[in-house]
N, C-alpha and C positions, 0 to 999 in steps of 0.2 A: 256666595262663592261655593263652588262645588268641587270636591276633590275627585279627580278622574284618573290619576295614575300615581302609583308608588314605585319609585325607581331605586336603584342602588345608592345613588348620591343625590337625588333630587325628588321632590314631590311636585305634582302638577295639578293646578286648580283652574277651573273655568271661571272667568270673571263676567260680571253682568254686562259689560260693554262689548263682549264678544272676543276679547283678547284672553290670554292665558297668563297665569302667574307661576313661575318656577320658584320653589322653595329649596334653597341650597342646604344640604345636610353636612354633618361633620364626618360621615362615613366615607371611606375611600376603598378602592379596589386593591387587592393584594392576596398574599398567601402566607400562612403561618406568622401572622402579625407583622409582615413586612409590606410596606407600600409599594405596589407595582402597577404603573399605569396600564400595562398590557394585560393585566389579569381580568378575568370575567366574573369574579366573585368579590363580595365585600370582605376585606381582610381585617380591617381595624377601624377605629374611630380616632380622629385627631382633633382635639379641641380647637375651634376657631378656623379650621381649614375651609369650611363652607363659605364663610365671609371672605376669606382670602381669595378663593376661586371667583367669587362674585366680583370683588374689586378688580381683579385681573381681567375678567371678562368685560366689565364695563369699560375699562381703558381701551382694550382692543376693539370692541364694537364701536366706540366713538372715533377711533382712528380710522376704521373702515368707513364710517359715515362721512368723515371729512374727505375721504378719497372717492366718494360717490358710489360706494359699494353698499347695496341694500342688504340688510339682514333682518332677522325677526326682532331685534332689540328695540324696545320702546323706552323703558326707563328702569331704574332699580332703586331699591330701598336697602342700603347696606346694613343699617341698624337692625332691620328685621330679617335680613338675609334673603330678600326676594327680588325677582326680576320680572317685570311685565313684558310680554312678548306678543307679537302678532300670531294669529292662528296659522298653522302650517301643517299640511298633510305629509306623513312619512311616505317614503318610497317603499312599497311593500310593507313588511313588518318592521322596517328600519334597516338602514344601511350605515356602515361606517366607512368613511373615505380617508385613506391614509396617503400622505404625501411624504416622500422619502428623499432627503438630501444626502444621506450617507447610508452605506450598507451595514446596518446593525440589526439587532433584534431578530424577529422571525424571518425577515428578508434574507439575512445572511445564513440563518439556519437552513433555509430552503435551497439557497443558491450558492452556498459557500464553495462548491467545487468550481465555480466559475468566476468568483470575485473575492477580493480580499476584504477582511473585516475593516470597516471604516472607510472604504473606497468611496469617492464622490459619486453621487447619482444626480441626474439632471431633473430634479423635481418629479420623480417617478410617482405616479398615482396608481393606487390599487383600491379596490372596494371589497368589502366583506359583508355578508349578511349578519345582522345582530341576532345571534342564536347561541346562547351560552352552552346548551347541551351539545351542540355540534362543533363548538370551538370557533365560532365566527368564521365560517368557511368563505374562502375567496370566491369571487364570482366575476365573470368576464362581461364585457360590453354586450357581446352577442347573446349571452344567456339572459342578461337583464332585459333586453329587448324582446327576446323570444318568450320569456316568462311573463311579460306584460308589467314588469316592475317599473321600468322607465323607458322612454323612447331613446333612440340613438341621439336625437337632438338634446334631450335632457342630460344624457350622459356627457356629451361633449361640453355642455354649458357647466355642468358640475365640475368636470375636470379643469376647465378653464379657470373657474373661480377658485378652485382648490389651489392651483399653482400660483395664481395671483396673490391670494391671501397668505399663502405660505411664505412667499418672498417678502411680503410686508411684515409678517411676524418675525422672520429671520432678521430683517434689517433693524427692527427694534431691539432685538437681543444683541446684535453686533455693537450697538451704541454703548453697551455696558460690558463689552468684552466676552460675550457668550456666543456659542455656536449651536444653532438649531440643527438637529440630526433628522428628526422626523416628527410628524404631528398628525393627530387624528381629528377629523371633523365629522359633523352630521349635517346633512342638507335635507330640506323639504321643499314643498312648493306652496305658494300663496297666490291665489288668483292666477294659476298656471305659470307663475314666475318662480324659477329656482332661486332659493335663498339659503344662506347659512343659518342654522338653528343651533340650539343647545348652548355650549359655552366655548370659550377659548381660555383654558386654564392649564396650570402646570401639570395636572394629572393626566393630560391628554397629549403629552409631548416628551421627547427626550432632548435635553439640552446639555452641552458640555462646556467646560472652561479649561483651556489649555490641555485638551485631550482627556480630561477627567469628567466623569458623569456628575451632574449636579442633581441631587435628589429633589423631588417636587416641592417639599416644604421650604428648603433653602432657596430654590429658584423663585418661589413666590415672594419670599422676603426680600431677595435681591432686586427683583423687578419692581415691587411696590415701593421700595425705598427710593428708587430712582424718581418715582412720581409723587413722592411725599405722602404716600398712603399708609 
Protein backbone atom coordinates (compact mmCIF):
# COMPACT_ATOMS: atom_id res chain seq x y z
CA UNK A 1 0.00 0.00 0.00
CA UNK A 2 1.47 3.30 -1.15
CA UNK A 3 0.56 6.73 0.20
CA UNK A 4 -0.04 9.07 -2.72
CA UNK A 5 -1.71 12.13 -1.20
CA UNK A 6 -1.94 13.98 2.09
CA UNK A 7 -5.03 16.16 2.35
CA UNK A 8 -6.51 18.52 4.92
CA UNK A 9 -8.97 15.94 6.25
CA UNK A 10 -7.94 12.67 4.53
CA UNK A 11 -4.91 10.72 3.36
CA UNK A 12 -5.06 8.65 0.16
CA UNK A 13 -3.33 5.31 -0.43
CA UNK A 14 -3.05 3.16 -3.56
CA UNK A 15 -4.07 -0.46 -2.98
CA UNK A 16 -2.62 -3.52 -4.68
CA UNK A 17 -5.98 -4.33 -6.32
CA UNK A 18 -6.00 -1.03 -8.23
CA UNK A 19 -8.47 0.71 -5.93
CA UNK A 20 -7.66 3.45 -3.44
CA UNK A 21 -8.07 3.78 0.29
CA UNK A 22 -9.13 7.00 2.01
CA UNK A 23 -7.97 7.42 5.59
CA UNK A 24 -10.23 9.86 7.44
CA UNK A 25 -8.50 12.22 9.88
CA UNK A 26 -9.78 14.19 12.87
CA UNK A 27 -8.71 17.51 11.38
CA UNK A 28 -11.40 19.88 10.13
CA UNK A 29 -11.45 23.14 8.20
CA UNK A 30 -11.97 26.41 10.01
CA UNK A 31 -10.38 29.59 11.32
CA UNK A 32 -9.26 30.65 14.79
CA UNK A 33 -10.22 27.33 16.31
CA UNK A 34 -13.79 27.44 14.95
CA UNK A 35 -15.13 24.65 12.70
CA UNK A 36 -16.18 26.21 9.36
CA UNK A 37 -17.20 23.91 6.47
CA UNK A 38 -16.57 26.74 4.00
CA UNK A 39 -12.99 27.44 5.08
CA UNK A 40 -9.97 26.48 2.98
CA UNK A 41 -7.53 25.77 5.79
CA UNK A 42 -7.31 23.29 8.64
CA UNK A 43 -8.58 25.09 11.71
CA UNK A 44 -8.61 22.50 14.47
CA UNK A 45 -8.78 18.83 15.37
CA UNK A 46 -11.88 17.19 16.87
CA UNK A 47 -11.41 13.77 18.44
CA UNK A 48 -13.49 11.16 16.63
CA UNK A 49 -14.83 13.43 13.85
CA UNK A 50 -13.04 11.40 11.16
CA UNK A 51 -14.95 8.23 12.05
CA UNK A 52 -18.19 10.20 12.33
CA UNK A 53 -17.67 11.51 8.80
CA UNK A 54 -16.90 8.01 7.60
CA UNK A 55 -20.06 6.55 9.17
CA UNK A 56 -22.21 9.31 7.67
CA UNK A 57 -20.62 8.85 4.25
CA UNK A 58 -21.16 5.09 4.37
CA UNK A 59 -24.87 5.57 5.08
CA UNK A 60 -25.36 8.04 2.25
CA UNK A 61 -23.30 6.07 -0.27
CA UNK A 62 -25.37 2.96 0.48
CA UNK A 63 -28.59 4.95 0.06
CA UNK A 64 -27.36 6.15 -3.34
CA UNK A 65 -26.41 2.59 -4.29
CA UNK A 66 -29.93 1.40 -3.43
CA UNK A 67 -31.28 4.09 -5.75
CA UNK A 68 -29.05 2.96 -8.61
CA UNK A 69 -26.59 5.86 -8.45
CA UNK A 70 -22.99 4.79 -8.99
CA UNK A 71 -20.29 6.37 -6.82
CA UNK A 72 -16.68 5.55 -6.03
CA UNK A 73 -17.67 3.79 -2.79
CA UNK A 74 -16.64 0.12 -2.42
CA UNK A 75 -16.54 -0.58 1.32
CA UNK A 76 -15.38 0.89 4.60
CA UNK A 77 -13.68 -0.12 7.83
CA UNK A 78 -15.07 2.20 10.50
CA UNK A 79 -12.82 0.80 13.23
CA UNK A 80 -9.72 1.84 11.28
CA UNK A 81 -11.29 4.95 9.79
CA UNK A 82 -10.80 3.91 6.17
CA UNK A 83 -12.87 3.67 3.00
CA UNK A 84 -11.99 1.66 -0.11
CA UNK A 85 -12.98 3.43 -3.31
CA UNK A 86 -12.78 2.99 -7.06
CA UNK A 87 -10.01 4.85 -8.87
CA UNK A 88 -11.28 8.11 -10.34
CA UNK A 89 -9.56 10.96 -12.12
CA UNK A 90 -10.14 14.52 -11.03
CA UNK A 91 -11.43 17.17 -13.37
CA UNK A 92 -8.45 19.43 -13.83
CA UNK A 93 -6.68 19.91 -10.52
CA UNK A 94 -9.96 19.30 -8.70
CA UNK A 95 -13.43 20.85 -8.74
CA UNK A 96 -15.88 21.54 -5.96
CA UNK A 97 -19.54 21.35 -6.93
CA UNK A 98 -22.00 23.22 -4.73
CA UNK A 99 -25.76 22.79 -4.78
CA UNK A 100 -27.77 25.51 -3.05
CA UNK A 101 -31.35 25.22 -1.80
CA UNK A 102 -31.26 28.48 0.18
CA UNK A 103 -29.48 31.80 -0.34
CA UNK A 104 -26.87 31.76 2.42
CA UNK A 105 -23.09 31.88 2.75
CA UNK A 106 -20.98 33.15 -0.13
CA UNK A 107 -23.96 33.08 -2.51
CA UNK A 108 -25.78 35.70 -0.47
CA UNK A 109 -22.59 37.72 0.05
CA UNK A 110 -22.20 37.93 -3.73
CA UNK A 111 -25.82 38.48 -4.69
CA UNK A 112 -27.41 40.01 -1.61
CA UNK A 113 -28.47 43.09 -3.61
CA UNK A 114 -30.84 40.85 -5.54
CA UNK A 115 -32.06 38.24 -3.07
CA UNK A 116 -32.97 38.03 0.60
CA UNK A 117 -30.96 35.97 3.05
CA UNK A 118 -32.43 32.46 3.29
CA UNK A 119 -34.61 32.81 0.18
CA UNK A 120 -35.32 29.48 -1.56
CA UNK A 121 -33.21 28.43 -4.54
CA UNK A 122 -34.15 25.73 -7.04
CA UNK A 123 -31.18 23.39 -6.51
CA UNK A 124 -28.81 26.00 -7.94
CA UNK A 125 -25.47 24.47 -8.96
CA UNK A 126 -22.14 26.26 -9.17
CA UNK A 127 -18.59 25.00 -9.50
CA UNK A 128 -15.29 26.26 -8.15
CA UNK A 129 -11.69 25.30 -8.77
CA UNK A 130 -10.00 23.76 -5.74
CA UNK A 131 -7.33 26.37 -5.17
CA UNK A 132 -6.81 27.60 -1.62
CA UNK A 133 -4.43 30.40 -2.60
CA UNK A 134 -7.01 31.89 -4.99
CA UNK A 135 -9.97 31.28 -2.70
CA UNK A 136 -11.57 28.52 -4.78
CA UNK A 137 -12.62 30.76 -7.70
CA UNK A 138 -15.97 30.24 -9.41
CA UNK A 139 -15.82 28.84 -12.93
CA UNK A 140 -18.49 28.69 -15.62
CA UNK A 141 -19.51 25.84 -17.91
CA UNK A 142 -18.07 27.64 -20.94
CA UNK A 143 -14.74 28.21 -19.21
CA UNK A 144 -14.47 24.58 -18.09
CA UNK A 145 -15.02 23.39 -21.65
CA UNK A 146 -12.71 26.00 -23.16
CA UNK A 147 -9.94 25.15 -20.70
CA UNK A 148 -10.29 21.43 -21.39
CA UNK A 149 -11.19 20.63 -17.78
CA UNK A 150 -14.45 18.90 -18.67
CA UNK A 151 -16.67 18.63 -21.71
CA UNK A 152 -20.09 20.24 -21.88
CA UNK A 153 -21.63 16.76 -21.67
CA UNK A 154 -19.62 15.99 -18.52
CA UNK A 155 -20.73 19.30 -17.02
CA UNK A 156 -24.37 18.54 -17.74
CA UNK A 157 -24.07 15.06 -16.21
CA UNK A 158 -22.28 16.40 -13.15
CA UNK A 159 -25.01 19.01 -12.66
CA UNK A 160 -27.76 16.42 -13.12
CA UNK A 161 -26.24 14.07 -10.57
CA UNK A 162 -25.57 16.92 -8.15
CA UNK A 163 -29.20 18.00 -8.14
CA UNK A 164 -30.48 14.43 -7.84
CA UNK A 165 -28.13 13.53 -4.98
CA UNK A 166 -28.82 16.81 -3.18
CA UNK A 167 -32.55 16.10 -3.17
CA UNK A 168 -31.92 12.61 -1.80
CA UNK A 169 -29.74 14.00 1.00
CA UNK A 170 -32.30 16.71 1.76
CA UNK A 171 -35.09 14.14 1.98
CA UNK A 172 -33.10 12.11 4.51
CA UNK A 173 -32.65 15.16 6.72
CA UNK A 174 -36.33 16.05 6.50
CA UNK A 175 -37.10 12.71 8.15
CA UNK A 176 -35.50 14.02 11.34
CA UNK A 177 -36.82 17.57 11.10
CA UNK A 178 -33.76 19.16 9.51
CA UNK A 179 -33.44 21.41 6.46
CA UNK A 180 -30.49 21.20 4.06
CA UNK A 181 -29.53 24.68 2.82
CA UNK A 182 -26.49 23.83 0.70
CA UNK A 183 -23.99 21.03 0.15
CA UNK A 184 -20.59 20.60 -1.50
CA UNK A 185 -19.57 17.57 -3.55
CA UNK A 186 -16.61 16.37 -5.57
CA UNK A 187 -16.90 14.40 -8.79
CA UNK A 188 -14.42 12.52 -10.94
CA UNK A 189 -14.57 10.08 -13.81
CA UNK A 190 -14.01 6.33 -13.84
CA UNK A 191 -13.82 4.64 -17.26
CA UNK A 192 -15.18 7.87 -18.79
CA UNK A 193 -18.20 7.75 -16.43
CA UNK A 194 -18.87 10.72 -14.14
CA UNK A 195 -19.21 9.55 -10.53
CA UNK A 196 -19.44 11.10 -7.09
CA UNK A 197 -16.19 10.84 -5.11
CA UNK A 198 -14.78 11.95 -1.74
CA UNK A 199 -17.42 11.98 1.05
CA UNK A 200 -20.92 13.05 2.05
CA UNK A 201 -20.42 14.34 5.58
CA UNK A 202 -21.51 17.14 7.90
CA UNK A 203 -18.42 19.22 7.19
CA UNK A 204 -19.50 19.69 3.58
CA UNK A 205 -22.99 21.08 4.13
CA UNK A 206 -25.12 23.63 5.93
CA UNK A 207 -28.15 22.24 7.74
CA UNK A 208 -30.71 24.12 9.84
CA UNK A 209 -33.40 23.19 12.36
CA UNK A 210 -36.32 25.58 12.76
CA UNK A 211 -34.26 28.31 11.12
CA UNK A 212 -31.25 27.81 13.39
CA UNK A 213 -27.91 26.58 12.07
CA UNK A 214 -26.86 23.13 13.26
CA UNK A 215 -23.10 22.87 13.72
CA UNK A 216 -21.39 19.93 11.95
CA UNK A 217 -20.58 17.95 15.10
CA UNK A 218 -24.15 18.15 16.41
CA UNK A 219 -25.47 17.35 12.92
CA UNK A 220 -23.37 14.18 12.73
CA UNK A 221 -24.57 13.06 16.15
CA UNK A 222 -28.24 13.68 15.28
CA UNK A 223 -27.99 11.91 11.94
CA UNK A 224 -26.05 8.89 13.21
CA UNK A 225 -28.42 8.51 16.16
CA UNK A 226 -31.25 8.02 13.67
CA UNK A 227 -29.37 5.08 12.14
CA UNK A 228 -28.24 3.65 15.44
CA UNK A 229 -24.60 4.42 14.72
